[in-house]
CHARMM internal coordinates of N, CA and C (Angstrom, degrees):
IC EDIT
DIST 1 N 1 CA 1.4331
DIST 1 CA 1 C 1.5104
ANGL 1 N 1 CA 1 C 110.01
DIST 1 C 2 N 1.2776
ANGL 1 CA 1 C 2 N 117.68
DIHE 1 N 1 CA 1 C 2 N 133.63
DIST 2 N 2 CA 1.4876
ANGL 1 C 2 N 2 CA 120.90
DIHE 1 CA 1 C 2 N 2 CA 175.31
DIST 2 CA 2 C 1.4971
ANGL 2 N 2 CA 2 C 111.72
DIHE 1 C 2 N 2 CA 2 C -83.41
DIST 2 C 3 N 1.2894
ANGL 2 CA 2 C 3 N 116.00
DIHE 2 N 2 CA 2 C 3 N 141.95
DIST 3 N 3 CA 1.4446
ANGL 2 C 3 N 3 CA 120.09
DIHE 2 CA 2 C 3 N 3 CA 177.47
DIST 3 CA 3 C 1.5318
ANGL 3 N 3 CA 3 C 110.60
DIHE 2 C 3 N 3 CA 3 C -89.40
DIST 3 C 4 N 1.3025
ANGL 3 CA 3 C 4 N 119.57
DIHE 3 N 3 CA 3 C 4 N 129.72
DIST 4 N 4 CA 1.4171
ANGL 3 C 4 N 4 CA 122.77
DIHE 3 CA 3 C 4 N 4 CA -176.93
DIST 4 CA 4 C 1.5449
ANGL 4 N 4 CA 4 C 107.08
DIHE 3 C 4 N 4 CA 4 C -78.75
DIST 4 C 5 N 1.3010
ANGL 4 CA 4 C 5 N 116.10
DIHE 4 N 4 CA 4 C 5 N 162.86
DIST 5 N 5 CA 1.4897
ANGL 4 C 5 N 5 CA 120.31
DIHE 4 CA 4 C 5 N 5 CA 174.40
DIST 5 CA 5 C 1.4380
ANGL 5 N 5 CA 5 C 112.78
DIHE 4 C 5 N 5 CA 5 C -58.77
DIST 5 C 6 N 1.3010
ANGL 5 CA 5 C 6 N 120.78
DIHE 5 N 5 CA 5 C 6 N -38.03
DIST 6 N 6 CA 1.4455
ANGL 5 C 6 N 6 CA 125.67
DIHE 5 CA 5 C 6 N 6 CA 177.91
DIST 6 CA 6 C 1.5138
ANGL 6 N 6 CA 6 C 110.84
DIHE 5 C 6 N 6 CA 6 C -64.42
DIST 6 C 7 N 1.3823
ANGL 6 CA 6 C 7 N 116.43
DIHE 6 N 6 CA 6 C 7 N -47.13
DIST 7 N 7 CA 1.4524
ANGL 6 C 7 N 7 CA 120.58
DIHE 6 CA 6 C 7 N 7 CA 178.84
DIST 7 CA 7 C 1.5373
ANGL 7 N 7 CA 7 C 110.91
DIHE 6 C 7 N 7 CA 7 C -61.43
DIST 7 C 8 N 1.3480
ANGL 7 CA 7 C 8 N 115.37
DIHE 7 N 7 CA 7 C 8 N -40.22
DIST 8 N 8 CA 1.4565
ANGL 7 C 8 N 8 CA 117.79
DIHE 7 CA 7 C 8 N 8 CA 179.00
DIST 8 CA 8 C 1.4750
ANGL 8 N 8 CA 8 C 113.98
DIHE 7 C 8 N 8 CA 8 C -65.30
DIST 8 C 9 N 1.3367
ANGL 8 CA 8 C 9 N 115.02
DIHE 8 N 8 CA 8 C 9 N -38.70
DIST 9 N 9 CA 1.5071
ANGL 8 C 9 N 9 CA 120.48
DIHE 8 CA 8 C 9 N 9 CA 176.83
DIST 9 CA 9 C 1.5168
ANGL 9 N 9 CA 9 C 109.47
DIHE 8 C 9 N 9 CA 9 C -62.22
DIST 9 C 10 N 1.3828
ANGL 9 CA 9 C 10 N 115.93
DIHE 9 N 9 CA 9 C 10 N -46.54
DIST 10 N 10 CA 1.4293
ANGL 9 C 10 N 10 CA 119.76
DIHE 9 CA 9 C 10 N 10 CA 179.30
DIST 10 CA 10 C 1.5575
ANGL 10 N 10 CA 10 C 113.50
DIHE 9 C 10 N 10 CA 10 C -60.18
DIST 10 C 11 N 1.3481
ANGL 10 CA 10 C 11 N 114.72
DIHE 10 N 10 CA 10 C 11 N -41.35
DIST 11 N 11 CA 1.4613
ANGL 10 C 11 N 11 CA 117.13
DIHE 10 CA 10 C 11 N 11 CA -179.46
DIST 11 CA 11 C 1.5583
ANGL 11 N 11 CA 11 C 110.26
DIHE 10 C 11 N 11 CA 11 C -71.30
DIST 11 C 12 N 1.2824
ANGL 11 CA 11 C 12 N 118.89
DIHE 11 N 11 CA 11 C 12 N -35.82
DIST 12 N 12 CA 1.4994
ANGL 11 C 12 N 12 CA 121.02
DIHE 11 CA 11 C 12 N 12 CA 172.39
DIST 12 CA 12 C 1.4806
ANGL 12 N 12 CA 12 C 110.44
DIHE 11 C 12 N 12 CA 12 C -56.28
DIST 12 C 13 N 1.3603
ANGL 12 CA 12 C 13 N 119.19
DIHE 12 N 12 CA 12 C 13 N -44.65
DIST 13 N 13 CA 1.4363
ANGL 12 C 13 N 13 CA 122.49
DIHE 12 CA 12 C 13 N 13 CA 177.76
DIST 13 CA 13 C 1.4929
ANGL 13 N 13 CA 13 C 110.33
DIHE 12 C 13 N 13 CA 13 C -60.44
DIST 13 C 14 N 1.3626
ANGL 13 CA 13 C 14 N 118.77
DIHE 13 N 13 CA 13 C 14 N -40.79
DIST 14 N 14 CA 1.4501
ANGL 13 C 14 N 14 CA 122.96
DIHE 13 CA 13 C 14 N 14 CA -179.47
DIST 14 CA 14 C 1.5574
ANGL 14 N 14 CA 14 C 108.37
DIHE 13 C 14 N 14 CA 14 C -65.69
DIST 14 C 15 N 1.3216
ANGL 14 CA 14 C 15 N 117.11
DIHE 14 N 14 CA 14 C 15 N -42.86
DIST 15 N 15 CA 1.4488
ANGL 14 C 15 N 15 CA 119.65
DIHE 14 CA 14 C 15 N 15 CA -179.61
DIST 15 CA 15 C 1.5580
ANGL 15 N 15 CA 15 C 110.25
DIHE 14 C 15 N 15 CA 15 C -64.96
DIST 15 C 16 N 1.2966
ANGL 15 CA 15 C 16 N 116.88
DIHE 15 N 15 CA 15 C 16 N -37.59
DIST 16 N 16 CA 1.4884
ANGL 15 C 16 N 16 CA 119.22
DIHE 15 CA 15 C 16 N 16 CA 176.07
DIST 16 CA 16 C 1.4751
ANGL 16 N 16 CA 16 C 110.55
DIHE 15 C 16 N 16 CA 16 C -61.20
DIST 16 C 17 N 1.3867
ANGL 16 CA 16 C 17 N 117.60
DIHE 16 N 16 CA 16 C 17 N -45.75
DIST 17 N 17 CA 1.4327
ANGL 16 C 17 N 17 CA 121.51
DIHE 16 CA 16 C 17 N 17 CA -178.35
DIST 17 CA 17 C 1.5481
ANGL 17 N 17 CA 17 C 110.76
DIHE 16 C 17 N 17 CA 17 C -63.56
DIST 17 C 18 N 1.3351
ANGL 17 CA 17 C 18 N 116.71
DIHE 17 N 17 CA 17 C 18 N -40.65
DIST 18 N 18 CA 1.4496
ANGL 17 C 18 N 18 CA 119.44
DIHE 17 CA 17 C 18 N 18 CA 179.34
DIST 18 CA 18 C 1.5079
ANGL 18 N 18 CA 18 C 111.18
DIHE 17 C 18 N 18 CA 18 C -63.51
DIST 18 C 19 N 1.3652
ANGL 18 CA 18 C 19 N 115.29
DIHE 18 N 18 CA 18 C 19 N -41.59
DIST 19 N 19 CA 1.4750
ANGL 18 C 19 N 19 CA 118.55
DIHE 18 CA 18 C 19 N 19 CA 179.86
DIST 19 CA 19 C 1.5247
ANGL 19 N 19 CA 19 C 110.16
DIHE 18 C 19 N 19 CA 19 C -63.36
DIST 19 C 20 N 1.3566
ANGL 19 CA 19 C 20 N 115.13
DIHE 19 N 19 CA 19 C 20 N -44.99
DIST 20 N 20 CA 1.4647
ANGL 19 C 20 N 20 CA 120.01
DIHE 19 CA 19 C 20 N 20 CA -177.36
DIST 20 CA 20 C 1.5420
ANGL 20 N 20 CA 20 C 112.39
DIHE 19 C 20 N 20 CA 20 C -63.05
DIST 20 C 21 N 1.3675
ANGL 20 CA 20 C 21 N 115.09
DIHE 20 N 20 CA 20 C 21 N -33.49
DIST 21 N 21 CA 1.4315
ANGL 20 C 21 N 21 CA 119.59
DIHE 20 CA 20 C 21 N 21 CA -175.77
DIST 21 CA 21 C 1.5344
ANGL 21 N 21 CA 21 C 109.87
DIHE 20 C 21 N 21 CA 21 C -74.00
DIST 21 C 22 N 1.3297
ANGL 21 CA 21 C 22 N 117.96
DIHE 21 N 21 CA 21 C 22 N -28.32
DIST 22 N 22 CA 1.4604
ANGL 21 C 22 N 22 CA 122.88
DIHE 21 CA 21 C 22 N 22 CA -178.65
DIST 22 CA 22 C 1.5268
ANGL 22 N 22 CA 22 C 113.06
DIHE 21 C 22 N 22 CA 22 C 68.74
DIST 22 C 23 N 1.2862
ANGL 22 CA 22 C 23 N 118.90
DIHE 22 N 22 CA 22 C 23 N 14.81
DIST 23 N 23 CA 1.4718
ANGL 22 C 23 N 23 CA 121.62
DIHE 22 CA 22 C 23 N 23 CA -178.69
DIST 23 CA 23 C 1.4527
ANGL 23 N 23 CA 23 C 116.55
DIHE 22 C 23 N 23 CA 23 C -87.26
DIST 23 C 24 N 1.3723
ANGL 23 CA 23 C 24 N 117.29
DIHE 23 N 23 CA 23 C 24 N -7.91
DIST 24 N 24 CA 1.4483
ANGL 23 C 24 N 24 CA 117.93
DIHE 23 CA 23 C 24 N 24 CA -178.46
DIST 24 CA 24 C 1.5440
ANGL 24 N 24 CA 24 C 108.37
DIHE 23 C 24 N 24 CA 24 C -145.81
DIST 24 C 25 N 1.3689
ANGL 24 CA 24 C 25 N 117.98
DIHE 24 N 24 CA 24 C 25 N 141.48
DIST 25 N 25 CA 1.3917
ANGL 24 C 25 N 25 CA 124.17
DIHE 24 CA 24 C 25 N 25 CA 170.97
DIST 25 CA 25 C 1.5144
ANGL 25 N 25 CA 25 C 108.06
DIHE 24 C 25 N 25 CA 25 C -62.44
DIST 25 C 26 N 1.3077
ANGL 25 CA 25 C 26 N 118.59
DIHE 25 N 25 CA 25 C 26 N 129.73
DIST 26 N 26 CA 1.4493
ANGL 25 C 26 N 26 CA 122.44
DIHE 25 CA 25 C 26 N 26 CA -174.50
DIST 26 CA 26 C 1.5648
ANGL 26 N 26 CA 26 C 111.05
DIHE 25 C 26 N 26 CA 26 C -65.68
DIST 26 C 27 N 1.3475
ANGL 26 CA 26 C 27 N 116.76
DIHE 26 N 26 CA 26 C 27 N -23.14
DIST 27 N 27 CA 1.4515
ANGL 26 C 27 N 27 CA 119.35
DIHE 26 CA 26 C 27 N 27 CA 176.18
DIST 27 CA 27 C 1.5057
ANGL 27 N 27 CA 27 C 112.48
DIHE 26 C 27 N 27 CA 27 C -69.37
DIST 27 C 28 N 1.3638
ANGL 27 CA 27 C 28 N 119.65
DIHE 27 N 27 CA 27 C 28 N -16.23
DIST 28 N 28 CA 1.4145
ANGL 27 C 28 N 28 CA 124.45
DIHE 27 CA 27 C 28 N 28 CA 174.81
DIST 28 CA 28 C 1.5047
ANGL 28 N 28 CA 28 C 115.37
DIHE 27 C 28 N 28 CA 28 C -85.86
DIST 28 C 29 N 1.3168
ANGL 28 CA 28 C 29 N 117.13
DIHE 28 N 28 CA 28 C 29 N -9.70
DIST 29 N 29 CA 1.5136
ANGL 28 C 29 N 29 CA 121.04
DIHE 28 CA 28 C 29 N 29 CA -172.93
DIST 29 CA 29 C 1.4931
ANGL 29 N 29 CA 29 C 112.74
DIHE 28 C 29 N 29 CA 29 C -64.84
DIST 29 C 30 N 1.3932
ANGL 29 CA 29 C 30 N 122.73
DIHE 29 N 29 CA 29 C 30 N -35.69
DIST 30 N 30 CA 1.4716
ANGL 29 C 30 N 30 CA 118.29
DIHE 29 CA 29 C 30 N 30 CA -179.09
DIST 30 CA 30 C 1.5002
ANGL 30 N 30 CA 30 C 113.04
DIHE 29 C 30 N 30 CA 30 C -57.07
DIST 30 C 31 N 1.3226
ANGL 30 CA 30 C 31 N 116.66
DIHE 30 N 30 CA 30 C 31 N -45.80
DIST 31 N 31 CA 1.4716
ANGL 30 C 31 N 31 CA 122.64
DIHE 30 CA 30 C 31 N 31 CA 176.81
DIST 31 CA 31 C 1.4865
ANGL 31 N 31 CA 31 C 110.74
DIHE 30 C 31 N 31 CA 31 C -61.34
DIST 31 C 32 N 1.3850
ANGL 31 CA 31 C 32 N 117.47
DIHE 31 N 31 CA 31 C 32 N -43.10
DIST 32 N 32 CA 1.4547
ANGL 31 C 32 N 32 CA 122.87
DIHE 31 CA 31 C 32 N 32 CA -179.50
DIST 32 CA 32 C 1.5425
ANGL 32 N 32 CA 32 C 110.42
DIHE 31 C 32 N 32 CA 32 C -60.76
DIST 32 C 33 N 1.3562
ANGL 32 CA 32 C 33 N 114.94
DIHE 32 N 32 CA 32 C 33 N -43.97
DIST 33 N 33 CA 1.4721
ANGL 32 C 33 N 33 CA 120.12
DIHE 32 CA 32 C 33 N 33 CA 179.30
DIST 33 CA 33 C 1.4732
ANGL 33 N 33 CA 33 C 113.15
DIHE 32 C 33 N 33 CA 33 C -58.78
DIST 33 C 34 N 1.3795
ANGL 33 CA 33 C 34 N 114.35
DIHE 33 N 33 CA 33 C 34 N -42.19
DIST 34 N 34 CA 1.4752
ANGL 33 C 34 N 34 CA 120.19
DIHE 33 CA 33 C 34 N 34 CA -179.60
DIST 34 CA 34 C 1.6214
ANGL 34 N 34 CA 34 C 107.86
DIHE 33 C 34 N 34 CA 34 C -68.79
DIST 34 C 35 N 1.3043
ANGL 34 CA 34 C 35 N 115.90
DIHE 34 N 34 CA 34 C 35 N -51.59
DIST 35 N 35 CA 1.4656
ANGL 34 C 35 N 35 CA 121.44
DIHE 34 CA 34 C 35 N 35 CA -177.88
DIST 35 CA 35 C 1.5153
ANGL 35 N 35 CA 35 C 112.12
DIHE 34 C 35 N 35 CA 35 C -58.06
DIST 35 C 36 N 1.3427
ANGL 35 CA 35 C 36 N 117.39
DIHE 35 N 35 CA 35 C 36 N -29.37
DIST 36 N 36 CA 1.4852
ANGL 35 C 36 N 36 CA 117.76
DIHE 35 CA 35 C 36 N 36 CA -177.24
DIST 36 CA 36 C 1.5651
ANGL 36 N 36 CA 36 C 113.02
DIHE 35 C 36 N 36 CA 36 C -102.58
DIST 36 C 37 N 1.3506
ANGL 36 CA 36 C 37 N 116.25
DIHE 36 N 36 CA 36 C 37 N 13.11
DIST 37 N 37 CA 1.4109
ANGL 36 C 37 N 37 CA 124.70
DIHE 36 CA 36 C 37 N 37 CA 170.10
DIST 37 CA 37 C 1.5369
ANGL 37 N 37 CA 37 C 115.65
DIHE 36 C 37 N 37 CA 37 C 75.24
DIST 37 C 38 N 1.2999
ANGL 37 CA 37 C 38 N 116.43
DIHE 37 N 37 CA 37 C 38 N 20.76
DIST 38 N 38 CA 1.4840
ANGL 37 C 38 N 38 CA 120.28
DIHE 37 CA 37 C 38 N 38 CA 173.40
DIST 38 CA 38 C 1.4793
ANGL 38 N 38 CA 38 C 110.98
DIHE 37 C 38 N 38 CA 38 C -75.35
DIST 38 C 39 N 1.3349
ANGL 38 CA 38 C 39 N 117.40
DIHE 38 N 38 CA 38 C 39 N -37.85
DIST 39 N 39 CA 1.5243
ANGL 38 C 39 N 39 CA 123.20
DIHE 38 CA 38 C 39 N 39 CA -178.43
DIST 39 CA 39 C 1.5234
ANGL 39 N 39 CA 39 C 107.03
DIHE 38 C 39 N 39 CA 39 C -138.92
DIST 39 C 40 N 1.3415
ANGL 39 CA 39 C 40 N 117.10
DIHE 39 N 39 CA 39 C 40 N 141.06
DIST 40 N 40 CA 1.4245
ANGL 39 C 40 N 40 CA 121.18
DIHE 39 CA 39 C 40 N 40 CA -179.35
DIST 40 CA 40 C 1.5289
ANGL 40 N 40 CA 40 C 112.27
DIHE 39 C 40 N 40 CA 40 C -79.33
DIST 40 C 41 N 1.3542
ANGL 40 CA 40 C 41 N 118.08
DIHE 40 N 40 CA 40 C 41 N -33.07
DIST 41 N 41 CA 1.5098
ANGL 40 C 41 N 41 CA 118.17
DIHE 40 CA 40 C 41 N 41 CA -171.28
DIST 41 CA 41 C 1.5164
ANGL 41 N 41 CA 41 C 106.74
DIHE 40 C 41 N 41 CA 41 C -110.73
DIST 41 C 42 N 1.3042
ANGL 41 CA 41 C 42 N 114.58
DIHE 41 N 41 CA 41 C 42 N 137.76
DIST 42 N 42 CA 1.4386
ANGL 41 C 42 N 42 CA 123.33
DIHE 41 CA 41 C 42 N 42 CA 177.99
DIST 42 CA 42 C 1.5345
ANGL 42 N 42 CA 42 C 109.04
DIHE 41 C 42 N 42 CA 42 C -65.84
DIST 42 C 43 N 1.3284
ANGL 42 CA 42 C 43 N 115.71
DIHE 42 N 42 CA 42 C 43 N -35.88
DIST 43 N 43 CA 1.4986
ANGL 42 C 43 N 43 CA 118.52
DIHE 42 CA 42 C 43 N 43 CA 178.65
DIST 43 CA 43 C 1.5116
ANGL 43 N 43 CA 43 C 108.52
DIHE 42 C 43 N 43 CA 43 C -62.26
DIST 43 C 44 N 1.3027
ANGL 43 CA 43 C 44 N 116.14
DIHE 43 N 43 CA 43 C 44 N -49.40
DIST 44 N 44 CA 1.5062
ANGL 43 C 44 N 44 CA 119.49
DIHE 43 CA 43 C 44 N 44 CA -175.24
DIST 44 CA 44 C 1.5514
ANGL 44 N 44 CA 44 C 106.75
DIHE 43 C 44 N 44 CA 44 C -64.13
DIST 44 C 45 N 1.3223
ANGL 44 CA 44 C 45 N 116.81
DIHE 44 N 44 CA 44 C 45 N -36.01
DIST 45 N 45 CA 1.5098
ANGL 44 C 45 N 45 CA 118.05
DIHE 44 CA 44 C 45 N 45 CA 177.28
DIST 45 CA 45 C 1.5035
ANGL 45 N 45 CA 45 C 111.90
DIHE 44 C 45 N 45 CA 45 C -64.24
DIST 45 C 46 N 1.3308
ANGL 45 CA 45 C 46 N 116.16
DIHE 45 N 45 CA 45 C 46 N -43.39
DIST 46 N 46 CA 1.4831
ANGL 45 C 46 N 46 CA 118.69
DIHE 45 CA 45 C 46 N 46 CA 177.74
DIST 46 CA 46 C 1.4826
ANGL 46 N 46 CA 46 C 112.86
DIHE 45 C 46 N 46 CA 46 C -62.96
DIST 46 C 47 N 1.3352
ANGL 46 CA 46 C 47 N 118.19
DIHE 46 N 46 CA 46 C 47 N -41.71
DIST 47 N 47 CA 1.4767
ANGL 46 C 47 N 47 CA 121.30
DIHE 46 CA 46 C 47 N 47 CA -178.91
DIST 47 CA 47 C 1.5772
ANGL 47 N 47 CA 47 C 109.85
DIHE 46 C 47 N 47 CA 47 C -65.20
DIST 47 C 48 N 1.3640
ANGL 47 CA 47 C 48 N 114.69
DIHE 47 N 47 CA 47 C 48 N -40.27
DIST 48 N 48 CA 1.4792
ANGL 47 C 48 N 48 CA 116.91
DIHE 47 CA 47 C 48 N 48 CA 179.29
DIST 48 CA 48 C 1.4771
ANGL 48 N 48 CA 48 C 112.85
DIHE 47 C 48 N 48 CA 48 C -68.03
DIST 48 C 49 N 1.3768
ANGL 48 CA 48 C 49 N 117.62
DIHE 48 N 48 CA 48 C 49 N -40.00
DIST 49 N 49 CA 1.4910
ANGL 48 C 49 N 49 CA 120.43
DIHE 48 CA 48 C 49 N 49 CA 176.32
DIST 49 CA 49 C 1.5185
ANGL 49 N 49 CA 49 C 111.03
DIHE 48 C 49 N 49 CA 49 C -67.46
DIST 49 C 50 N 1.2914
ANGL 49 CA 49 C 50 N 118.22
DIHE 49 N 49 CA 49 C 50 N -37.49
DIST 50 N 50 CA 1.4910
ANGL 49 C 50 N 50 CA 118.47
DIHE 49 CA 49 C 50 N 50 CA 176.01
DIST 50 CA 50 C 1.5269
ANGL 50 N 50 CA 50 C 110.44
DIHE 49 C 50 N 50 CA 50 C -65.09
DIST 50 C 51 N 1.2954
ANGL 50 CA 50 C 51 N 120.28
DIHE 50 N 50 CA 50 C 51 N -42.26
DIST 51 N 51 CA 1.4304
ANGL 50 C 51 N 51 CA 122.90
DIHE 50 CA 50 C 51 N 51 CA 176.36
DIST 51 CA 51 C 1.5668
ANGL 51 N 51 CA 51 C 110.39
DIHE 50 C 51 N 51 CA 51 C -60.89
DIST 51 C 52 N 1.3459
ANGL 51 CA 51 C 52 N 114.46
DIHE 51 N 51 CA 51 C 52 N -41.39
DIST 52 N 52 CA 1.4941
ANGL 51 C 52 N 52 CA 117.27
DIHE 51 CA 51 C 52 N 52 CA 178.40
DIST 52 CA 52 C 1.5178
ANGL 52 N 52 CA 52 C 110.05
DIHE 51 C 52 N 52 CA 52 C -66.08
DIST 52 C 53 N 1.3061
ANGL 52 CA 52 C 53 N 119.74
DIHE 52 N 52 CA 52 C 53 N -42.76
DIST 53 N 53 CA 1.4240
ANGL 52 C 53 N 53 CA 124.55
DIHE 52 CA 52 C 53 N 53 CA 178.32
DIST 53 CA 53 C 1.5098
ANGL 53 N 53 CA 53 C 111.77
DIHE 52 C 53 N 53 CA 53 C -59.91
DIST 53 C 54 N 1.3337
ANGL 53 CA 53 C 54 N 117.96
DIHE 53 N 53 CA 53 C 54 N -40.48
DIST 54 N 54 CA 1.4570
ANGL 53 C 54 N 54 CA 120.62
DIHE 53 CA 53 C 54 N 54 CA -179.09
DIST 54 CA 54 C 1.5219
ANGL 54 N 54 CA 54 C 107.30
DIHE 53 C 54 N 54 CA 54 C -68.09
DIST 54 C 55 N 1.2545
ANGL 54 CA 54 C 55 N 117.52
DIHE 54 N 54 CA 54 C 55 N -41.94
DIST 55 N 55 CA 1.5334
ANGL 54 C 55 N 55 CA 119.50
DIHE 54 CA 54 C 55 N 55 CA 179.32
DIST 55 CA 55 C 1.5339
ANGL 55 N 55 CA 55 C 110.65
DIHE 54 C 55 N 55 CA 55 C -62.00
DIST 55 C 56 N 1.3334
ANGL 55 CA 55 C 56 N 116.03
DIHE 55 N 55 CA 55 C 56 N -38.04
DIST 56 N 56 CA 1.4664
ANGL 55 C 56 N 56 CA 119.99
DIHE 55 CA 55 C 56 N 56 CA 179.33
DIST 56 CA 56 C 1.5524
ANGL 56 N 56 CA 56 C 109.21
DIHE 55 C 56 N 56 CA 56 C -66.20
DIST 56 C 57 N 1.3141
ANGL 56 CA 56 C 57 N 117.65
DIHE 56 N 56 CA 56 C 57 N -42.07
DIST 57 N 57 CA 1.4826
ANGL 56 C 57 N 57 CA 120.90
DIHE 56 CA 56 C 57 N 57 CA 179.40
DIST 57 CA 57 C 1.5530
ANGL 57 N 57 CA 57 C 109.62
DIHE 56 C 57 N 57 CA 57 C -64.58
DIST 57 C 58 N 1.3301
ANGL 57 CA 57 C 58 N 115.43
DIHE 57 N 57 CA 57 C 58 N -45.78
DIST 58 N 58 CA 1.4283
ANGL 57 C 58 N 58 CA 119.27
DIHE 57 CA 57 C 58 N 58 CA -178.72
DIST 58 CA 58 C 1.5607
ANGL 58 N 58 CA 58 C 112.06
DIHE 57 C 58 N 58 CA 58 C -60.88
DIST 58 C 59 N 1.3656
ANGL 58 CA 58 C 59 N 115.11
DIHE 58 N 58 CA 58 C 59 N -41.72
DIST 59 N 59 CA 1.4862
ANGL 58 C 59 N 59 CA 119.16
DIHE 58 CA 58 C 59 N 59 CA 177.04
DIST 59 CA 59 C 1.5460
ANGL 59 N 59 CA 59 C 110.10
DIHE 58 C 59 N 59 CA 59 C -62.99
DIST 59 C 60 N 1.3194
ANGL 59 CA 59 C 60 N 114.36
DIHE 59 N 59 CA 59 C 60 N -43.08
DIST 60 N 60 CA 1.4916
ANGL 59 C 60 N 60 CA 119.23
DIHE 59 CA 59 C 60 N 60 CA -178.14
DIST 60 CA 60 C 1.5452
ANGL 60 N 60 CA 60 C 109.60
DIHE 59 C 60 N 60 CA 60 C -63.66
DIST 60 C 61 N 1.3601
ANGL 60 CA 60 C 61 N 117.32
DIHE 60 N 60 CA 60 C 61 N -40.74
DIST 61 N 61 CA 1.4730
ANGL 60 C 61 N 61 CA 121.49
DIHE 60 CA 60 C 61 N 61 CA -179.84
DIST 61 CA 61 C 1.5333
ANGL 61 N 61 CA 61 C 106.79
DIHE 60 C 61 N 61 CA 61 C -62.52
DIST 61 C 62 N 1.3020
ANGL 61 CA 61 C 62 N 119.74
DIHE 61 N 61 CA 61 C 62 N -40.95
DIST 62 N 62 CA 1.4432
ANGL 61 C 62 N 62 CA 120.32
DIHE 61 CA 61 C 62 N 62 CA -177.87
DIST 62 CA 62 C 1.5258
ANGL 62 N 62 CA 62 C 112.90
DIHE 61 C 62 N 62 CA 62 C -67.50
DIST 62 C 63 N 1.3879
ANGL 62 CA 62 C 63 N 116.30
DIHE 62 N 62 CA 62 C 63 N -37.65
DIST 63 N 63 CA 1.3840
ANGL 62 C 63 N 63 CA 120.33
DIHE 62 CA 62 C 63 N 63 CA 179.84
DIST 63 CA 63 C 1.4986
ANGL 63 N 63 CA 63 C 112.81
DIHE 62 C 63 N 63 CA 63 C -71.39
DIST 63 C 64 N 1.3577
ANGL 63 CA 63 C 64 N 117.45
DIHE 63 N 63 CA 63 C 64 N -31.54
DIST 64 N 64 CA 1.4408
ANGL 63 C 64 N 64 CA 122.69
DIHE 63 CA 63 C 64 N 64 CA 179.88
DIST 64 CA 64 C 1.4806
ANGL 64 N 64 CA 64 C 117.27
DIHE 63 C 64 N 64 CA 64 C -93.54
DIST 64 C 65 N 1.3454
ANGL 64 CA 64 C 65 N 114.57
DIHE 64 N 64 CA 64 C 65 N 2.61
DIST 65 N 65 CA 1.5005
ANGL 64 C 65 N 65 CA 119.42
DIHE 64 CA 64 C 65 N 65 CA -178.40
DIST 65 CA 65 C 1.5122
ANGL 65 N 65 CA 65 C 111.90
DIHE 64 C 65 N 65 CA 65 C -54.94
DIST 65 C 66 N 1.2784
ANGL 65 CA 65 C 66 N 116.77
DIHE 65 N 65 CA 65 C 66 N 125.85
DIST 66 N 66 CA 1.4792
ANGL 65 C 66 N 66 CA 119.80
DIHE 65 CA 65 C 66 N 66 CA 174.94
DIST 66 CA 66 C 1.5521
ANGL 66 N 66 CA 66 C 111.76
DIHE 65 C 66 N 66 CA 66 C 93.93
DIST 66 C 67 N 1.3139
ANGL 66 CA 66 C 67 N 118.99
DIHE 66 N 66 CA 66 C 67 N -7.47
DIST 67 N 67 CA 1.4948
ANGL 66 C 67 N 67 CA 120.59
DIHE 66 CA 66 C 67 N 67 CA -176.95
DIST 67 CA 67 C 1.5273
ANGL 67 N 67 CA 67 C 111.42
DIHE 66 C 67 N 67 CA 67 C -77.75
DIST 67 C 68 N 1.3185
ANGL 67 CA 67 C 68 N 115.55
DIHE 67 N 67 CA 67 C 68 N -18.20
DIST 68 N 68 CA 1.4901
ANGL 67 C 68 N 68 CA 116.54
DIHE 67 CA 67 C 68 N 68 CA -176.48
DIST 68 CA 68 C 1.5544
ANGL 68 N 68 CA 68 C 113.01
DIHE 67 C 68 N 68 CA 68 C -94.50
DIST 68 C 69 N 1.3084
ANGL 68 CA 68 C 69 N 117.31
DIHE 68 N 68 CA 68 C 69 N 8.59
DIST 69 N 69 CA 1.4515
ANGL 68 C 69 N 69 CA 119.23
DIHE 68 CA 68 C 69 N 69 CA -176.60
DIST 69 CA 69 C 1.5459
ANGL 69 N 69 CA 69 C 109.89
DIHE 68 C 69 N 69 CA 69 C -73.74
END
COOR INIT
IC SEED 1 N 1 CA 1 C
IC BUILD
């Protein structure tokens, strides 16, 4: 099943909320997304979470640029 742009956006919001709550290790979220019906495939869930994590790291790098000088 293909994930629509709207579904992807909704899942990204869910991942942001999970991260902010601190109640779950983010490496557990692919399984959680599948178990809670957000995504049918564990592989698709892993790919989406990896993409989300990469975006989080990239944003963090931009915010912290120059702090290590």
